[in-house]
N, C-alpha and C positions, 0 to 999 in steps of 0.2 A: 503494499500498499505506500503510496505517495507522501512524503511528509506535507502536510498542510500552509507549514511555516513556508514553503519553498515555493516557487513562480514557477510555473509551466516552463519545459524546456524551450520552445519556442513563441515566447511571449511576445503580442504583437508590438507593444510598446519599446522590447528589447531588441527586435528587430528592425524595429525605423530606425532607432537609438543608432545602431550598427551602419545602416546605410548612409543615414544624416553625419555619421562621423568620416566616415570615408569619402565621402563630398567635400567634406570641408578641408579635410587632410588632403585632400589630390591638389588645392589651389598652393600649399605649400612649397615648392618647386621654383613658381612665379615672383613669391614676395622674397625668398630666398634670394631671385637671379637680379629683382629691383632693388633691395638693399645697398646700401651705399658704407656698408661695414664691412668686415671680415665675414667668412660664413660659417667660422663657428661664432663669432661675436654677434651674428645674428641669430644665432640657438641661443644665447645667454641671454638676447634679450626679449625673445619670442618666452622664456622661461621667466624673466623680471615682470615683466609687465603683466603678465597672466595672474603670477601668484599671488600678488594682494586680491585678485578678484575669487580665485580660489578659495583664501583662505578665508574671507569673510562671507562666501559662502556658505561652506563649512560650517563655520561658526552660526550663522544663522540658521543653521536647520537644527540646532541646538548641542550639537557635537563638541566636546572640550577632547584636549588630548591627553586624557588623565585613564587610569585604568588598561591601558595597553601592556600586551603582556610583551616579553623582550624579543622572541622571535618576532613577532609583530613588527616593532620598529627593526629589525634586522632587513624582514624582508624588502619592508618600503625605502627605506635608506639604498639598500643594495640594487631595488628598481630603480632608485635616481640615478644612480652612479650609471646603471648601464642607459638610461634613459639617455643621460650625457652625453656615454660615448657612444651610442647609437644616432644621438644628431649631429654632433661633433663629424665623425666618420661621414653619414649622408650627406651635408652639408656641402663641404669640402669635393666629396663625389658631384654632386649635383654640378658644380662648376668645371669639372675637370673631362665628364663626358658627356654624349646626348642627354635629351629630355627622357627620350623614351629609355634610356639601358638606366636612367637616375631611378625611372619609378620600376622598371621590372625588376632590377638587382633587389631595389629598398624595399620591395613588398613581397621577397624569398621567403618571409614569414606565411605568405600563404598557405604554403606547403609544410614549414617545418612545425608550424604551433599544432597544426591537425596530427600531423608523427607525433608529435611529444605526448599528445592527447593518449595515444594507441598503444605508445611504449609505455608509458607510466603505467596505464592498464595492462600493459601484457595483455593485449587484446589487438585482433582484428577487424576492420571494419566489416562491415557487413555487406552483401552484395551491391546493395542499394547504394550504401555509402562511399565506397569502392568507387562506383564508376560515377556518382555525382564528383566525389574528387578530382580522377580523372580527368572527368570534361571539365572541369574548371581550369584544370591544369593546361590542357590544350586549347581553351577558349584565353588564357591568359598569355600565352605564347602567340597565338593570332593575331591578339589584338597590337601586340609591336613588330610583329613580322615584319612589316612593308620598312618600318623605321627601322627595327632594330639593327645595327651594323658592328661586326667585328672588327675591330679596328685596333694596332698595337698602340696605340696613340691615346686609347681610352682604357688601357688596359688598366692603368691606376685607378682609375675614377671608378670603374666598373668594381674593381675588388673592396673599393672603399666604399660604395654601394651594398656589394655582399657582406660584406661584415658589419654595415649597420642594418642588415635583413638578420642577422645570425645574433645580433644586440637585444635587437625590437622583443625576437624572440623570447628572450630571456627577462627581458621587461613583462614580458606577458603573462609567463610561467609566475615570476615573483609577484605580481599586480591581484593574478588570480588566487594565490593562498593569501594576501593579505585583505582580500576581498571575501573570504570566509568569517571575518569577524568586524569588517569595517563597512559602511555605507560608502559608496561610489565618491562623494566628494571629498570627504577627509582624505582618503587613499591617495585620491589624484592631489590634492592638496600639498600633502606632507611628500609624495614622492616630486610634486614638481620643485618645490622648497630643496630639497637635497640633491636635486640636479644644478641648480645655478652656480654655487662655487667651483664643482669640476669644470663647468664649461669657460668662468670668467678664468682660470688658472689656464684651460686646456689656450684659450685665444691670447690671453698676454704672454704665453711663453712661444707662442706662433708668429708673434711680431703685428697680428691685425688691427688694424682702426676697430677702436670698439665705440666711438662715441660717433654718432652720424649726424647728418645735415638733414637728412629727410626723413622724421619719424613716421610718413605713413606706411610704406612696405613695412615696419615693423610692428606696427600696431597691426596690420590686418594680418600679419603671420603669426601674433598673440593671438589673438580673437577666434582667428579660423582654426589654427592648427592645434594649440592648445588648449583654449577654452572651449570652445563648439567641439571638435573635433577629439581631443582629447577626452573631453570629459563625456561626449557622447558614448567613446570606444569603452569606457572604465565601468559605467552602466550595463552594456552590453555585455560588458564581458563574464561580469558576476551573473549572468542569467542563462547565457549561450553557450553548448558547446563548443569546442577546439575546433572542429569541424565547420563548423556553422561560422565561427569568427572567422575561420581561416579562408573559407571560400568568400565570404563579405568582404576579406580586404583586395578582391579581385575590382572592386567596385573604384578603385581609384586610377587603375591604367584607363578606364572607359572614360571618366569625367577627364582625366590628364590628356585625353585623345582627342578630348573636346576642345581645354583649354590652346592645347596645342595646335589646331585646327587655327581660332580664332584667333590667337597672339600671335602665334609663329608661323601659320599658314600650312600648317601640316595635313594634308589631306586624308580622310579616311577613305581605306579603301574596302574593297569587296572584304579581307582577310577581317578588318577588324570588325568589321558589320558582325559577319559568322561570330570569331571570337564571343562579341557581345553578349548574341544569341546564345552561346554555348554557354554562359557567367549565368544570364537570367536562369536556363535552363536547370541546372547546374543546383542555383540556391531553389530555386523550385523540390526541387528534388530532395535537396538536403534537410529540406523542412518538412516535406511529407514524412522523410527516410526516420527523422529525428524521435528518439524514443522519451516515453515522458520519464520526468525525473524521480530519481532513485526508482529504478523497478526493482523488480519483484526478484527474488534470489533464483527463481527460474529462467527467469531474463535470458539470452542468448547475450554470452561475454562483451560481445561485441556492441550491444545494446549497451549493457550497464557502462561499458567504457566511455560514452559518450555525454553519459550524464553531465549538464554544465556545473560549474563550482559554486557549491550553495553559498547563498547569503543571508543570514540569520539576522543581519539588523536590519530594522526598517528604515526605509528610502523615501 
């Protein structure tokens, strides 16, 4: 019998939040390129400008930073450090490779996070789940098929964006643990604050320009990526399975392709459109294949493996 304290695995609000998060996050590279600071410095301002908003919002819900056990503090602080390293490597990579490559490699958590869910549970996906994941992977590849270029000059940027995807997966894993006993806003606020010192240290160590002349792109980056994007993502992370979250991440290349078309005149081809359809079908399939939360012990292991991380706090 499912735990009545916990939401359904495919709660509509959480699924909508996942899509909204990825749409907002897809505008991040545009703001990074428009900023007149260094790439790591822009990541620092993304955090610093968003942190007060998130902290005030968390305190406004009645939350106070008391009564948290040591494991939760460790998870949140480590998540912040992983997120800082993720942003630093991705922002540098954005400027050293193509827009398409940065989006594709930066979202490699699309596959890494669902795989983590299966490995952690020591179970295999069901046929429907495996097919949905495969379809999403093919769709993601097709989305960037025409613009993706293997160029030795972009190797460093590609590797940095791939590293960002690995670090983003680690951030997801740690935040999922924190979300076991914390509401999304406090968890995001604390991890955001923990990210700021490492980013400032990275930026200064690289000799980057930290103070901007134009605050517009940095404010847009903070609001779109950190407040709206990460806020909605952490909300969804506590309610949806790793498979759904991972496939939902592929919404970003779709939106990025549209932004590239409008801003950079990068036309969408037939392969891009087919890829978008594949991703949409995969999202529908994975929602239909998702198991109820806390399934009976008699349920197949693959179903039990994809129950979402429980959220015990009221939200």
